[in-house]
N, C-alpha and C positions, 0 to 999 in steps of 0.2 A: 611369489613370496613363500618361503619355506614355512614348515609347521612351527619351528622354534621362533622365527621372526614374528609370525602371526600371534603366537602366545605372548610375546614380549609387548607388542602393540596393544593387545587386549588388556594386559596387566597395567600398562601405562594409562590407557583410557579409563579403566575402572578406578584407578587411584586418583586421576584428575577429576573424574565425576564426583567422587566422594569429597575431595578437597574443595570442589567448587560449591558444595552445599554449605560450607562454613561461612558464616556472615563476617563482615569486616566493616569498620567505620568508613563511611563515604565522605570523601573530602568535599567541603563546601566550596562556594565560589571564592574568587580572589577578593577578599574583603579588606584585608589590612589589619590594623591594630598592633603593629609591630614597632620596631625602633624608628625614630624619625631623625632627619637631618635638616637644618642644624638643630642641635639639642636646645631644650628650654634654657633660658627664657626667650631665646630668639624664635621668630616665627617659623614654624616647620614648613618645609617645601616638599620633601620627599619622605615617603613612608615605606618601610619594608613590609612586604605582604607574605611571601613564602618562598621556598625553593623546591625544586623537584629534579630528580635524576632518573626516575623510571616511572612506569605507568601506575604502580601501586601508590606512589606519592600523590597521584591525582585521583585515586579512588576508582581506577579503571581495571577491569578484569580482562585478561587476554582471552581470545576466542579459544574454543576447544582444540582446534588444529594448531594454533600458536602455542598452546600449552604442550602439545605433543612435541613440536619442534624445539621448544625450550628445554623439555626434558632430555631430548637427544643432544642438543647443542651445549647445554649448560645453563645454570640458573641465572646468568647475567646477560642473556641474549637481549632482553629489553632494556637494559641499563645503558646510560650514556657512557661513552668511552672518551671522546674528545669533542664535545659540542662546539661548533665553530660559528653557526648562524642560527637564528630563530626568526620565525615569521608566523603570522596568524591570519585567519579570515577577518573580514570587516567587523564582525560581532565578537571576535575573540573565541568563538566556539570550537574552532579546530586550530591546534597549534602544531607547527612543523619545526623540527630541530635537525639541522644538518650535522651529521656525525661521520667524518671521513674515516676514522679508525674503525668504525663499525660497518663501513661500506653500505650505509643506508641512510634514509631520512626517516626519523621517528615521526609518526603521525598520531596525534592524540585528539580524539573526538570527545570533547567534554560533555556534550549534550547526550550523545548516544552511548557514552561510556565504552568506547571502542578504541583499540590501538592497532596500528599496523607498522611494521618496519618495512618501508618502501625500498625495494632493491631493484636492480636492473633485471631485464628479462633474460630468458635462456639464450646463450650464445653471445651475450653482451658482456664487456668487461665490468668489473665491480666499479661502482661509483665512488668518487672521493669528493663529496660535495663540500663547498666552503661558503657558498652564498645562496640565499633563497629569496624568492618573490612569490606572492600569492595574489591571484586575480580576484575580481569581484565575483567570478564564477566558481571559485573554490579550487581552481587548478593551481598547482605549484610548479614553478620553474627553479632549476638549480644550476649553479655553475660548478664545473669540474676543472679546476686549474691544472690538475695533474695530466688530464687527457686533452685539455684544450677544447672542451665541448660543453654543450648545454643539454639538460635533461628536463623532461616534463611528465607530469602525471595529472590526470583529471580527478575530480572528487570521488569517482567510483572505481578508478583504476587500482589494480592490485600490484602493478609493477611500474617502474619508470621506463620511459621510452626516449630515445635520442630526439632532441629538438634541433632540426637543421636550420642553419642561417646561411645567408648568401655570402658572408664574409668569413674567411678563416680566422679563428681565434688563437691567440698565442697563450695567454695565461688569464682566463676570465676569473674574476674574483667576486666583486660586488654585482648585484643585480637588483633592478627596481622596475615594477610594472606601474605605468601610469594609466589608470582607468579612464581618466578624462581624455587623454590623447590616444589611447589604445596603442601605446608604444612600450617597447621593452628596452630598457637602458642597461648596458653591460659595461662594467669597468674591465678593460683589458690591461692588466698591470704590465705585461711584457711589451705591449705596444705603446704604453704611456698615453692612453687615450680612453675616452668613453665612447662606445658605439651605440647608436640608436637604431632599433629595428622596428618594422611594423608588425602587425599581428601574424603575418605569414612568414616572418623571418627575413624580410628584405631590408637591406641596409638603407637607412634614410640619411644618416649624418654621422660624421666623426668629430668629436669634440676634444680638442687638445692635441698637444704634441710634446716631445721631451724638452724640458727646460725649467727655469725657475722664475720666469717673468709672469705677470698676470695672465691667466688663461692657459699657461703651459703647466705640464704635470711631470712629476718625478716619482714613479712607482705609486700611482694611485691605487687604492684598495676598494673601499666601500662607498656607497652613494645612497641618496634618499631624495625623493621629491616632496616638497612641502605643500601645504594647502593653497599657497599662492602660485603653484606650478613652477617654482624655482627648483633648480637641481643643485644639491649640495654634495661635494665630493671631498673625501679625505685624501689629500695630496701627501701621502705618508712620508716620503723622504724629502719633501720640501717643508715638512713639519707644520702643516697648515690645513685649513679648510677653505675651499673655494666655492663661491656661489655663482651660478649661471642662471639666466632667465630662460623662459620657455623657448626662445629663439637661439639658445646656446650662446648668448652674449655674456661676457664676463661682467659681474657686478661688483663683488668685493671679496676680500680674503681676510682671515684672521688666524692668529697663532704664530708661534715661532719655536725654534729648537730650545729646549730647556727641560728642567726636571721639577719645576714648581707649578702649582695650580695656575691655570691660564696658559701654560706652555704645553708643548707636545714633544713626546719622545718617540712614540710609535703609534700615531692615531690610526684606528681601525674602523669599527662600526660607527654609524652615524644615523640619527633619526631626529624628528621634531614632534612636539606634542601639539595639542589643539590651540595652545596659546602662542605658538611660534617659537618656543624655546628650543634651542639646538643642543642635543645630547651627543657627546663624543666619547667613545671608549678609547683609552690609551693602554695598550697591552703592557708595555714595559713599566709604566708607572702603576699598573694594577688599579686603575682609577676610572670612574665615570665623572665627566665634567659637564656642567650645564651652563650654557651661554644664552644671552638674549639674542634677538634677531640680528643685532649689529655686531655680535661677536664679543660682547663684554661678559666677563666671567660672573656668574651668579652663585655657583656652588660647586664644590668638588667633593666627591665621596670615594673613599676606598684607600686601601693599602693591601699589601700581600698578607693573605691569611685565609682562614676557612670559615670565619664567622659571618654574621649578617652584615652585608655591605662591605665585606672584604672579598678580594679577588685574587686569582692566580692566572696571569696571562689571559685576561678576558678578550673576547674578539667581537662578536656580533651583538646587535641591539635591535629591538623592534618595539614600537609603541602603537597601541591600539587607539581607536577613536575616542575611547573613554579614559585615555591617559594611563593605562597600565603599561609598565615598562619592563620588558623581558630582556635580560642580559645573559648571553652565552658565556658562562664562567668556565672557560675551556679546560684548564688543568685541575680545577676542582670537580670536574665531571658533573656539572649541574647547570641548571638555569635558575637565576635569581629573579624574582618578580618584585617590582616596586610600584608605587603609585604617586603621581604628582598631587599634592594636597595644598599647595601654596596659592598665592594670589595670581591673577591672570597676567599681570605685567612682570 
C-alpha cells in the first residue's frame, strides 16, 4: 500500500473513531403500540410495530472495518435495495433479509448489536438470494433462482458458501427448514415441484408436477411448514394455496384468481402463526391476507403506498414463535413488522 493510500485509510479510521464516540438512541424491542386492523370499534387482530431498512433503524452500529468499507463504497452499503425474503432465529434475536440487488444477505444481530452483509466468498459469483430458511442452530440457507443453486452460512461464518444437493435445481425460490424432520424443502418454480432434501443434501422426495388438479402445481413460489407438520405452498399461477401433510399427501386448497380480498392475483410469501392462521402475501394486490386453517378469509391488510400497512410489490413473510410478523416490502426498500393481537381462533 502506497504512502498516500495509507494516509487516506488512517484519515478514514480517525474520522470513524471520532464519530463512533457520538451516542445515539438505541432502538428498543418490537413492542408495538401502532396502528391496528381492523379499526375500532371492531376487535383488533393485527398491530403495526415498526419498519426498518438499515442497521441504524435497529440501533445497531457497524463494525469498524464495515465502516471503512462503507466509507469507500458509499453511505448506503448497509441499506436495503430490494428485500425479497426475511427470516429469523427461533427467538427472533437474529434477523436475515435476502436482498438480490445488493448481492448479499443482511444479518442483524439484535442482542449483540452487530450487523454483517453476508456475501459470497472469493472466486464465487455474487448471490442473488430470493428465499431464506434458518435452522435451530442459527445457520441460514438461501435460494438463488438466477444461478439455480443454494447457499449456506453458519452463525459464525463471514461469507456464504455453496450448498450442494444431489438434484440439479432449475429455479429455486422458496425454502423451508423443518427442525422436526431435519429436512430442507425447496420450491423449484421452473420444475413445478417442491423438492425435499435431507441434512446432507440428498433428495428424499419430489412433491407435485405441472398442472391445475389437486396436488399439481403451476409456477409455485414460496412455502412454509406449520406446527402440525403440514406443508403449505403458494401455487402462484394456479392462484391458490395448497396444503400437504407430512407424507406429502394433498389435503386441501383455497383461493382463486381475482382482485378482491380472499382472491389471489400473485400469491408469494406464506407463513402461519402459533394459532394456525395462514398469512399470504399478494404482490400484485400489495396486500397481506390472513386466513383460518381451513382457508376462510379473516382479514386483509394493504394497498399500494408507503405508509404503515401499505406495500409496494411485497414478497416474503416470516412469523416468529411469539407471533411477530415480518414482511419484505420489496419496492419500498424496507421490512415492516406487525404483531398478532387478536383471539386465538
